[in-house]
N, C-alpha and C positions, 0 to 999 in steps of 0.2 A: 459442425464438428470438423476438426482435423485430426489425423493420426500422426503423431510424432515418431522419432526414430525407434524408441523402445516399445512401440505399440500402444502408449497411452493415448486416449482420446481426449482432446481439449475442446470444450464447448466455448463458442464465442457468439457475440452479437455484432452486427455490422450494419449500421443505419446511415443513410444519407449519402451525399456527395460533397466534394470540396476537399480542403486540406484535412488530412486525417488526424484525429486525436485518439490516442490509444490509452486506455485507462487500466491500471494495475491495482487490484483491490487489496485490502488488509486481511490479516488473520482474524478469524477462521471463516471469512465471509465469501462472497461470490461477486460476479459482475453486477448483480442487482443492487449492490451498495452504491453504485454510481448513477442510479435513476435520475436524481435531481440534476446531475451535470450532463448526462447524455441527452435528455429532453431539451435542456437549455441550449446546448451547443448545436444540437440538430436544428433548432429553430433559428439559429444565428448563421446557418449556412455551412456548417462543418460536417465532415463525416466522422461518425463516432463509433468507436470499436472497443469492446471490453470482453475479456475471457474469464472463464473460472480457472483458477490455478489447478494444477494436477492434484487430485484428492479432494478438491473443494467443489461445492455447488453441483453442477451437472456433469463435470468431467470425471473420467475414470477414477474409481477409488483404489488406485494402485498402492501396493505396499512399499514401493521403492521410489527413490528419486526426490525425496522431500528435502531438498537443499537448494541453495541459491544458484548454483551452477545449472541444475536442471530447470529451475524456474526461469532463468535467463534463456536457456536453450529453447524452451517451450515458446517464450515470447518471440525469439528470433524465428522459429518455425512458422509462427503465425504471421509475423510481418512479411516473411518471405512468400508464404502461400498467397497472401492478399497483394503481394508486390507493392507495399506501401512506400511512398517516397515523400520527403519533406514532412515527416510525421512529428507531432508533438506527443511526447510520452509523460503521462501524469500518473504518479504513484502515491498512494496513501499508505502510511505505516509500513507494514511489510512490503507492500507494493512499491514503496519508494526504494527499498533495498533491491528489489527485482529490477527496477529501471536502471539503477546505478550499475548493477552487475551486467545487465544486458548491454549498456552502452560501452562499458569498459571491456567486456569479453568479445562482443561482436562488431564493435565499431560504430561510427556515426553516420555512415554513408546514407542511411535511410531516414535520419533524424534531423530535425531543424532546431528543436528546443526540448527542454524537459522541465517538470515541476515536481518537486518533492513536498508532500503535504504531511505534516505530523509524522515524518519518515524516521525509520530506525537507524540509518547511518549517522556517524561513522561506526559506532560500536556501542551496543547496549549494555553488555555485561561488564562488570568491574574486574579489571586486571591491573598488574603492576604499572603497565603503560597507560591504562585508562582508569585512574582511581576515582573519577567522578561517576563511573557506571553503576548500575544496580548490582547488588550481590547475586551470585549464581543461585543462591538459596531461593530467591524470589521465583526465578523461572522453574526450578526444581519443584517448587510448591504448585505452580500452575500445571505442571505435568501430573503430579499427584492427584490433584483435584479433578483433572480431566479424566484420568483413569478410574477414579472412584465414582464420579457422578458428573458426566460431561453436561447433561442438561441443566443441572443446578448451577455449574460454573458459568455457563453462558448466560443464564438468566442474571446472575449476580454482576457479571462484567457490564452487561448492557444497562442494567438498572442503577449501576453505581458509577465507577470511574470513567468508562469509555465516553459517556456523553455528559459527564459532570452532574449527573442527576443527584449525586450524593452531596453536592455543595449546598450550604445554607441558602434557603429561598428559591432553590431551583425547582422548576415544575416539570416533573418526569412525564414523558409521553409514553403511554402503554403501547401505542401502536409502533413507535420506533423501537422500543424494547423487544416486542414480539417479532418485529421484522428482522432484528439482529439475531435473536434466537433462532428464528426459522432458517436464515441463511447458514448459520453455524451448524445446525443439526442436519442440513441437507448433505454436508460434506462427510468425509471419513475420519474416524477417531485416529487411525494410525497417521494420516497425513497431518492432522492437527497436532498430534503428540510430537511428532518429529519436527513439525514446523516451529515449535517453541524453540528448539535448539537453533534452527535456521535463522530465525529472526533475531535471537538474542546474542548468539556467539559468532556470527559472521562479521569479520572486520573489513569494512569497506574503505579504509583509509586510502589504499593504493588505487582503488577503482575511482574514487572521487578525483584524485589527482590527474587521471588520464582523460577525463571528460572536458571537451573544449566548447561544446555548444552552450548557448545561454541557458542557465538553470535558475528558476525561481524557487527558493526555499521558504515555505510557508509553515510557520510553527507558532503555537500559542505558549505564553509564559505560564499557563495553568494546565498544561498537558499532564494528566495523571498516569498515562500509559508509557509514553516516551518522553521522559523529563527533559524540559527545554535546554537547560544549561549544557548538557552533554550531548546534544544532537544538532539541532538546527544551526546555531551559530558556528559550530565546529565544521559542519559540512560546507557552509557557505564560504568559510576561509580556505578549505582545502580545494574547492572547485576553482578552476581557472577563470570561469566567467559566471560566478554565482552571485545572486542578490538575495539577501535575507529580508523577509517580511514578517514582522513579529505581531501577533495579535494579543490583546490583553483580555484575559478572563474566558477565552474560548476553550471548549473541551477538545479532547483527542479527536472525537468524531465530528469535527466542525464542518466537513463537507455536507453533512446531513442536517445538523441543528442550525447551522449558520450558512446555509446554501446560498442565500442571496448575496451575501458579502463575498463569499469564496468564489462564486461564479463571476461576479463583476470584476474581481481582482484577477482571476484567470483570463478572462476576456481581454482585459487591459494589457496583460503581459503577451498574449497571442497577437495582439494588434500592433505592438511596438516593433 
């Protein structure tokens, strides 16, 4: 654990030696969602670090600070505490927004590269300037369902769109569904409720423009959580040194269900 400026305790894992890779997880999960990546890169000689976002997993279930600025500041506190240099930051979904805000807000002096996987930037919600976004009612609905029956909502997300288990012919993995539900239910309802606003309404357009390190943007054309057309390609264009890698038919949770492919592509990017 580290204790950040407002007293919140942030849980983290830190394994191995070598160039550090820092993983930022998606909503409403925890560092455990990176198991397949952390074990893989540990075996390839990297130092792997992942934390539980505030209010998630084993970190403090604080009532406040569930916004991208606090997420980025917590990540900065962790990288400073561990004195990380030449780090590669990998963010999935909401974690991709956290990485983008961290690099834009705290600078790139400790960072070498970044990877955005199925990530929420530039902006998820529909606005006049972002007509391709999802209507705000979609996210309001998530909040209503979370408040009414969080356990049921988390079961339905994992069993359906997150891993594409609702697609014709898809074979659902009960173990994966239960692990998603387990991670979600470990966290705090208030953090997850507020987090819906954080991941859907934060505009990362200007943040993306500030980033100069090489960034790999990995996104699937069949992402049912963060729709492809309004995310990955737009982020890659806004980045100064962005590369878009598009996958066909993979789900939002592709680091878990397609770990072999994702890990190989991540490794190739790290080695270039």
